[in-house]
C-alpha positions as CSV (number, residue, x, y, z in Angstrom):
1,M,-178.1,-35.1,79.3
2,V,-174.8,-37.1,79.1
3,F,-176.7,-40.1,80.7
4,V,-179.5,-40.1,78.2
5,N,-177.1,-39.7,75.3
6,N,-174.9,-42.5,76.7
7,Q,-177.9,-44.8,76.9
8,Y,-179.2,-44.1,73.4
9,N,-176.1,-42.8,71.5
10,I,-178.1,-39.8,69.9
11,V,-175.1,-37.4,69.5
12,P,-171.8,-39.2,68.7
13,D,-168.8,-37.8,70.3
14,F,-170.9,-35.9,72.7
15,G,-168.3,-36.3,75.4
16,N,-169.1,-35.3,79.0
17,P,-170.0,-31.7,79.1
18,V,-170.8,-30.1,82.5
19,S,-172.8,-27.2,80.9
20,P,-175.3,-27.2,78.0
21,L,-173.7,-23.9,76.9
22,G,-172.2,-24.2,73.5
23,L,-173.7,-27.7,72.6
24,G,-175.9,-26.5,69.9
25,S,-179.7,-26.6,69.9
26,N,-179.9,-29.7,67.5
27,N,-177.9,-31.7,69.9
28,V,-179.8,-30.6,73.0
29,Y,-183.1,-31.0,71.1
30,G,-182.4,-34.5,70.2
31,I,-181.4,-35.6,73.7
32,R,-184.4,-33.8,75.2
33,T,-186.9,-35.3,72.8
34,K,-185.6,-38.9,73.8
35,L,-186.0,-38.1,77.6
36,W,-189.6,-36.8,76.9
37,E,-190.4,-40.0,75.1
38,N,-189.6,-42.1,78.1
39,S,-189.4,-40.3,81.5
40,L,-188.3,-43.8,83.0
41,I,-184.9,-42.9,82.0
42,I,-184.9,-40.5,85.0
43,D,-185.6,-43.5,87.4
44,K,-182.7,-45.5,85.6
45,Y,-180.4,-42.5,86.1
46,I,-181.3,-42.3,89.8
47,K,-180.6,-45.9,90.5
48,T,-177.2,-45.6,88.8
49,A,-176.1,-42.2,90.2
50,N,-174.6,-41.5,93.5
51,L,-176.7,-38.6,94.6
52,N,-177.1,-36.8,98.0
53,N,-180.6,-36.3,99.3
54,E,-180.9,-32.8,98.0
55,N,-179.9,-33.7,94.3
56,L,-182.0,-36.9,94.6
57,K,-184.9,-34.7,95.4
58,I,-184.1,-32.3,92.5
59,V,-183.8,-35.1,90.0
60,S,-186.8,-36.9,91.0
61,S,-188.8,-33.7,90.5
62,W,-187.8,-33.8,87.0
63,K,-190.4,-36.5,86.2
64,N,-193.0,-33.9,86.8
65,F,-192.1,-32.0,83.7
66,I,-194.7,-30.2,81.3
67,K,-194.0,-31.1,77.7
68,N,-194.8,-27.9,75.6
69,D,-193.3,-25.1,74.0
70,F,-192.7,-22.0,76.3
71,M,-191.9,-18.4,76.0
72,F,-190.1,-16.8,78.8
73,I,-192.0,-13.5,79.7
74,K,-189.7,-12.3,82.7
75,E,-187.0,-13.7,84.7
76,T,-185.2,-12.4,87.7
77,S,-183.1,-14.0,90.4
78,K,-186.2,-14.7,92.5
79,F,-188.9,-15.8,89.9
80,C,-189.6,-16.6,86.3
81,I,-192.9,-16.2,84.3
82,M,-193.4,-18.4,81.4
83,L,-196.2,-18.6,78.7
84,D,-197.3,-22.0,77.6
85,L,-197.8,-21.3,73.9
86,K,-200.1,-24.4,73.1
87,E,-202.3,-24.1,76.3
88,K,-202.3,-20.4,76.7
89,L,-201.4,-20.6,80.2
90,L,-199.0,-18.5,82.2
91,Y,-196.7,-20.2,84.6
92,E,-194.8,-18.6,87.5
93,E,-191.8,-20.2,89.4
94,I,-190.9,-18.6,92.7
95,K,-187.9,-20.3,94.5
96,K,-188.6,-23.7,93.0
97,E,-192.3,-23.8,93.5
98,K,-194.3,-24.0,90.3
99,G,-198.0,-23.2,89.4
100,I,-200.2,-21.9,87.0
101,I,-201.1,-18.3,87.8
102,S,-203.4,-17.3,84.9
103,S,-205.3,-18.9,82.0
104,L,-205.3,-16.7,78.8
105,Q,-208.0,-18.5,77.2
C-alpha cells in the first residue's frame, strides 16, 4: 500500500504504516482501487524491493487477485470461506490454496 501510494500520491501524508489497522477505509479503498486499475504496479514493486524467495512468491501471487466484493462467511486459523456477492460463488482458502467450492447460481 505504501509503494502504491508513493507512486501515485493518493493519500497525502500517508507515511509508512506497517499495518492497515487504523488507516481508515477511505484511504485503503483509494489505494486498493489504484492497484486494481493497474496490476503492473506489483511488477514494479518486485523490481525495486529486496524480497527473499518466500516473500517474492507471495507478492507475485497478488497478481492473481479476484476483483469483486466478498462477504466473509467463516474464518478460522486453518481456513476461510467467502461469498463472491457479484458472481454468487463460494470460495474457500485453506493454507494458502484457493479455489471455488460451490456455485450458488
